N, C-alpha and C positions, 0 to 999 in steps of 0.2 A: 573301497569305502572312503569317503573325502572327511578329513578332520574339521571339526568345528573351529572356526576362526575366534569365538569369542566375542570381548566386546575390545576388540583392537583400534577400533576407528577412533581417531582424536575429535574431540567435540571444539568448534571453533568458536571463541568469545569475543564479543563483539566487544572494542575498546570503550565504546558510549555506555556501555553496562557499567563499567566500573563505577566503584561509590564515588561521589563529590565528594572532594578535599576542600572542606568548608573549613568556616574559624574554629570550630569546635574539634575539627581532625588533628586540627595545628596545635591546639592548648595540650592535647591528650599523649601529643608525639614526642617519643624519648630523642633526645639528643645525645649523640655520641661523639666521642674521640677516642677512634681505635675501638676498645673494647671497654673502655669506662665512660659509663652516664653521667653526662652532665646536666646537674638539676640546675633549674633556673630559680629565679628569685630568694627572697629569705629563710633559712630554714624555719621549719615546723618549730613553733613555741618562744619563736624571738621576742624579746621586749620592746623591739625598735617600731617607732612609727613613721609612716610618710606624712609629710608637712610640704608647705608650701614656704618658704620664706625667702625675703627679698635681703640680699647681701649687697655692700660695696663691689664690682667688678674687679678692683685691686686685692680684695680680701680671697675672691675665689680663685683668681689668676695664682695669687701666693700658694693656696694651698694643692693646686693642678699642678704646678710646676714641679711637684714633689713626688709625681706619678701615681699610678696605681694606687687605692688606699686614701687617697686625698680626703675622702667622706669622714671615714672612721677617724682621722688626724683632727680634721675639722669636730667632729663629735667630742674628740678628746681635749680639744683646747676649749672646748665649750663647759664642758663637765669641770675641767679644771678652774674655768673662769666663775662658774656658780659655786665652787666650792664641794664637789660631790666627788 
Protein backbone atom coordinates (compact mmCIF):
# COMPACT_ATOMS: atom_id res chain seq x y z
CA UNK A 1 0.00 0.00 0.00
CA UNK A 2 1.31 3.43 -0.97
CA UNK A 3 1.30 6.20 1.67
CA UNK A 4 -0.28 9.53 0.84
CA UNK A 5 2.23 12.38 0.74
CA UNK A 6 -0.45 14.90 1.65
CA UNK A 7 0.17 18.53 0.79
CA UNK A 8 3.98 18.51 0.97
CA UNK A 9 4.55 20.34 -2.27
CA UNK A 10 5.81 23.89 -1.78
CA UNK A 11 3.82 26.61 -3.44
CA UNK A 12 5.99 29.14 -5.22
CA UNK A 13 5.12 32.79 -4.59
CA UNK A 14 5.97 35.36 -7.23
CA UNK A 15 7.85 38.30 -5.62
CA UNK A 16 5.93 40.61 -7.97
CA UNK A 17 2.77 39.65 -6.04
CA UNK A 18 4.09 41.25 -2.84
CA UNK A 19 2.11 44.26 -1.58
CA UNK A 20 3.37 47.65 -2.67
CA UNK A 21 5.35 49.53 -0.03
CA UNK A 22 3.82 52.96 -0.52
CA UNK A 23 3.97 56.06 1.73
CA UNK A 24 1.10 54.75 3.85
CA UNK A 25 3.00 51.50 4.51
CA UNK A 26 6.07 53.42 5.68
CA UNK A 27 3.95 55.74 7.88
CA UNK A 28 2.58 52.71 9.74
CA UNK A 29 5.94 50.91 9.96
CA UNK A 30 7.64 50.46 13.33
CA UNK A 31 11.17 51.73 13.75
CA UNK A 32 13.17 49.55 16.13
CA UNK A 33 16.52 49.87 17.82
CA UNK A 34 17.12 46.31 18.99
CA UNK A 35 13.95 45.32 20.85
CA UNK A 36 12.93 48.91 21.60
CA UNK A 37 10.33 50.63 19.39
CA UNK A 38 11.35 54.19 18.52
CA UNK A 39 8.40 56.59 18.38
CA UNK A 40 8.44 59.44 15.88
CA UNK A 41 7.14 62.95 16.43
CA UNK A 42 5.74 64.67 19.49
CA UNK A 43 4.08 62.46 22.09
CA UNK A 44 0.27 62.42 22.14
CA UNK A 45 -1.22 65.29 24.15
CA UNK A 46 1.77 67.59 23.64
CA UNK A 47 0.92 71.27 24.00
CA UNK A 48 3.65 72.36 21.57
CA UNK A 49 2.77 73.55 18.08
CA UNK A 50 4.80 73.67 14.90
CA UNK A 51 5.36 77.24 13.64
CA UNK A 52 7.48 78.91 11.02
CA UNK A 53 9.72 81.59 12.48
CA UNK A 54 12.54 83.67 11.00
CA UNK A 55 15.52 84.13 13.32
CA UNK A 56 18.98 85.59 12.84
CA UNK A 57 21.50 82.95 11.74
CA UNK A 58 23.73 83.89 14.69
CA UNK A 59 20.89 83.04 17.12
CA UNK A 60 20.31 79.66 15.47
CA UNK A 61 24.06 78.91 15.41
CA UNK A 62 24.36 79.81 19.11
CA UNK A 63 21.66 77.37 20.20
CA UNK A 64 22.70 74.60 17.77
CA UNK A 65 26.27 74.80 19.08
CA UNK A 66 24.95 73.36 22.35
CA UNK A 67 24.11 70.09 20.59
CA UNK A 68 20.89 68.06 20.70
CA UNK A 69 18.01 69.75 22.51
CA UNK A 70 18.76 73.15 21.02
CA UNK A 71 15.11 73.78 20.15
CA UNK A 72 14.04 73.07 23.74
CA UNK A 73 16.72 75.46 25.02
CA UNK A 74 15.55 78.12 22.57
CA UNK A 75 11.96 77.58 23.73
CA UNK A 76 13.06 77.98 27.36
CA UNK A 77 14.92 81.23 26.52
CA UNK A 78 11.81 82.58 24.78
CA UNK A 79 9.61 81.62 27.77
CA UNK A 80 12.02 83.41 30.11
CA UNK A 81 12.06 86.52 27.89
CA UNK A 82 8.24 86.50 27.79
CA UNK A 83 8.07 86.15 31.59
CA UNK A 84 6.40 82.72 31.47
